[in-house]
N, C-alpha and C positions, 0 to 999 in steps of 0.2 A: 470401471472407467476411472482414469486418473484425471480429476478435474482440477486444473491449475488456474483458477481464476485469480485475479489480482486484487489490487487495490489495497507503502511502506507502512500496514504497519502500524498494523499499528494505527493507521488513521481510522478506518471504519470499524475495526474490531472494538474500539473503545466507544462506539456510538451508543450501545445499549445503556451506558452509564452517563450519557450526556445529561446534565441538569437542565430542566425546562427553563430555568431562569437565565440560561446563557444567551448572549447576544447573537442572534442568528440572522444572516443576511443572504439573500438570493437575488440575482439580477444579471443583466447583460454586462453592465459596467458598474463596478462598485468602487467608490473612493471613500475611505474612512480617515478623516483628519482629526476627529475628536478622540479623547481618551476613552478606552473601553474598560470599565471597572470590574469586569468579570471575564469568563471564558468567551472566546469568539469562534463562531462556526460560519464560514462564508463559502458559497458556491456561486460561480459566475463565469462569464466569458472573459472579462478583464477585471483584475482585482488589484487595488493599490491601498496599502495601509501606511499612513504617515504618523498616526498617533500611537501612544503607548497602549499596551494590553496588559491588564493586571494578572489575568489567569493564563490558560493555555490557548493556543490558536490552532484550529483545524481548518485548512484552506484547500480548495480545489478550483482551478480555473485554467483557461487557456493561457493567460499571461498573469503572473503573480509578481508584484513588486512589494516586498516587505521592507519598508524603510524605518518604521517605528520599532521600539523595543518591546519584547514580549517577556514577561516575568517567568512564565512556565515553559512547558514543552511547545514545540512547533512541529506540526505534521502537515506537510504540504505536497500537493500533486499538481502538475500543470505542464503545458507545452514548453513554456519559457519561465524560469523562476530566477528572480534576483533577490538576494537577501543582503541588505546593507545595514540593518539594525542589529540589535543584540538579542540573543536567545538565552533566557535565564536558566534553562535546564537542557533537555535533550532536543536535538534536531533530527527529524526524519523527513527526507525529501526525495521525491521521484519525479523526473521530468525529462523532456527532450534536451533542454539546455539549462543547466543549473549553475548559478554563479553565487559564491559566497564572498561578500566584501566586509561583513561585520564579524561578530564574535559569537561563539557558542560556549556556554559555561561548563557543559558536561559532555556527554557522548554525542556522536553524530553518525547517522547511517544515510548514505546518499547514493542514489542510482540515477543515471542519466546517459544520454547519448554523448554529450559533452559536459564535463564537470570541471569547473574552474574555481579553485580555492585561491583567490586573488592575493596579491601582495598586500600586507597590512591586515589581513584577516587572521583569526585565531580560533582554534578548537581546543578546549582544555582537556577533554577526555579521549577515550579510545574512539577511533574513526574507522568505519568500513565504507569503502567506495567501490561501486561497480559502474563502469563507464565504457563507452566506445573510445573516448579520448579523455585523459585526465591531465590537467595542468595544475600542479600543486606548488604555489609560490608563497603560501602563508605559513603559519606556525601551528603545530600540533603538540599538545602537552603530554601525550601518551603514545600508545602503539598505533600504527597505521597499517591497515590491510587493504590491498588493492587487487581488483580483478578487472582487467581492461584490455583493450586491443593495443592502445598506445599510452604509456605513462611517462610523463615528463615531470621530474622533481627538481625544483629550484629553491624550495623553502626549507624550514627547519623542523625536524621531528625529534622530540626528546626521548621517545621510546624506541622499540624495535619496529622495523619495516619489513612487511612481507608482500611481495608483488608477484602476481601471475599475469603476464602480458606477452604479446608477440613482439613488442618493441619497448625497451626500457631505457630511459635516458636520465642519468643523475647529473645535472648540469652545474656549472660554476655558481658558487654561493650556497649550495645545499649543505645541510649538516644533519647527521643522524646520530642520536645519542646512544643507540643500542646496536643490535645486529641488523644486517641487511640480508634477507633471504629472498632469492628470486627463482622463478620458474619461467623460462622463455624459450623461443625458438633459437635464440642466439644470446651470447653474454651481453649484459647491459653495458652501455657506454657511460663511463664514469669520468668526469673531469678531474684534472690533476689536483685542483685545490679543494675538492669535496672532503669534508671532515666526517669520518665514520668511526665512532668510538668503539664499536664492537667488531664482531667478525663478519666477513662477507662469504656467503655460501649460496650455491645455486645448482640448478639442474638444467642442462641444455637438452630440450626435447620439444617436439611439436606441441603447441598449445591449441586445443580445439575448443569449439563451442563458446567463443568469446563474442561479446556484443559487437555488432557491426555498425548500427545506425542509432539514431535517437531512440531512446526508450528500449533497453534490452528487455524483451518480453519472452513469454514461454513458447514462442513459435514465430508468429508474425502478426502484423497489424491486421492482415486479412482474417486470421483466426479470431482476433478480438472483435472485428466487425461482425463476423458470423455469430459469435456469442451474443453480442448486443442485439442483433436482429432476432435471434432465437428467443432471447429473454423478452424482447418487445412483443414478439408473437404470442408468447404465453400470457403476457399481461393484456394484450388486446383481446384475446379469446375469452379470458375470464378475469376481468379486473377485480370483481368481488372476492374471488378466491385468493388473489394476491394480497388484497387489502386485509382480509381476515388473517392471513399468515403473518403479515407485518404487525397486526394488532397483537398476535400471540407473542411475538418477540419483544414488542414494546411492553406488554403486560408482565412478562416474566422471562427474561433472557436466559437465566440459569436453567429453569425448567425446560425451556425449548431445546437448549443445547444438550442437557442431560438426556432428555427423551430421545433426541436424535442419536446420541451415542449408544443408548440401550437398544433402540430399534434396529440400527444398522449393524450392531454386533450380534444380537440374538436371532435375527431373521434367518441368516445362513444355517444356524444350528437347527432351527425348526424345519427348514427345508431338508437338511440332511436326515433328520428323524423321519420325516414323511417319505423320503425316497427309499429308506430301508424297511418301511412297514409294508405289510401285505397289500392294503387297499389305499395307502396314502400317496402313492407315486403320482397319481393324476393331480391331486391337490398340491403336491410338491412342485410339479411342473408349472402349474398355474401361479403358485406363489413365487417361484423363481423368475418367471416372466415379469410379474408385477414388481418384484424387487429390483430387477435390472432397470425397468422403466422408471421406478421411483428414484434410483440413484442418478439417472440421467436428468430427471426433472429437478432433483433437489439442488443441484448446483445453480441452475438458472433461477429457481425459486429463491435460494439464499441471496443471490445478487439483487433480486427484486425486493426482497424483504429489507435490505439495507436502504434501498431507495425509499421504501415506505417509512422506514425509521426516520430518515431525514425529513420527509414530508410531514410526519407527525410533529416533529420538533418545530418545523417552520409554522405549521398550523397553530401551534400553541402560542406563537408570537403574533399571529394574525387572526384575531377572533372574528373579524369580518372579512371574508374572502373577496379578492378583487373582482369587480364585475366583469363578466364576459370572458373570464379565464377558465379554460377547461382543465379539470383535475387530471384527466388522462394525459393531456398535452404536457402539463407541468411534470408529471411523473416520468414521461418518456424523455423530456429534456434532462432531468436529473440522472437518468440512466446513463447518459453519455459520460459525464465526469466520473461517475462511480465505476464504469467499465474501464475507462482509461487508467484510473488509479489501480484497479484490480490487476490490470496487465502489467503496470510498472512495478508493482511491489514484488512480483515473482522473482526479480533479479536480486532481491535482498535475502541473504542467507538466513535460514531458520524462519524469519518472519513471513516470507512468502508461503512456505509450506504450512505454517500455523494458520495463516489467514485462510488459505484454501480449505483446510480441515474444518475450521469454524463455520465457513460459509456452507459447506456440505452438511455439517451436523445441524445447522440452523434450519436449512431447507427440509432435511429428512425429519427433524423433530417436529416441524410445523405440520408436515403431512401426517405423521403419526397422531399428533394431538387433534387434528381436524377429524380424523377417522374415529377417534375415541369420543370426542366431545360432540361432534355432529352439529352443534349450534354454538360455535365460538363467538367470543365477544366481538361486537362490531367496532369499526374504527371510530 
């Protein structure tokens, strides 16, 4: 089974290494006006950051407004994302509507239904953008690569530009310091005063499988909803099993991932040996059935383990649990932004595939370790 779960990038793949001392915020509406002298991890319905952040920022919310400066990386997922502050290193963003009005000191990877690199904004490094509609009016200090349904360029790019889109417009005021390479249903519309320092080359051919609406994902939001419901079902049926799996990943992420890689690779070999042996075919058939079921379960379990990882980090910051709040309810609420981010990140080249693989290996590794250990560490 090809499990293409999401969540650019980057964002949740880094969670096993999250320091416990990081500033962690969870809530329906979060406003941070004070300075944050460390890494910031925030999940909520609405999120606004006005103060500066000294470290990295990992954010997931329905609406995100980042007005303060972040010294490190910014990884953000949400329905509507607005970035007016400065990003001191890389930016990784995935959302329905993503608008950049500030600056990014290094590289940027952005995926969204509508992506707007506004006039006055700047990205210093290489930039990858996947969007239903892209409006690029800012400045990019290196190469730009675009995969979109409609791409409108009015800004300045110092490096090469490669665009795959059904409609491409390079409008008045745009400047490209390198080559323009395009792939589209029809030649791009290029205004007379556009400055292109390099060559212009392209291919006129039908462009398929482009994002159509907000959040280009690996199928549809209906499939994402089905994944979330299935994962919630697994957790509802056996919360203790999910919590033990999350504890394994938190305790040793490297061991969990390596165990998953070994188990998922060697099991088919064992099945093959059993099938060619005289008396082992029945065991081979049973093992094959169990293997297929384990692969199906591992993707959902890996997603739930990420939820548990977030919960463990939050619990470390809240030694006294809030009265009357159900842990099951809190975990299921966290499952929503995790699933949304998982869907969004699939549109990001390389990172989406890497994330899916890590989620699958984490889930399979937890299953293997639980079978071997039988009495895993409690959360």
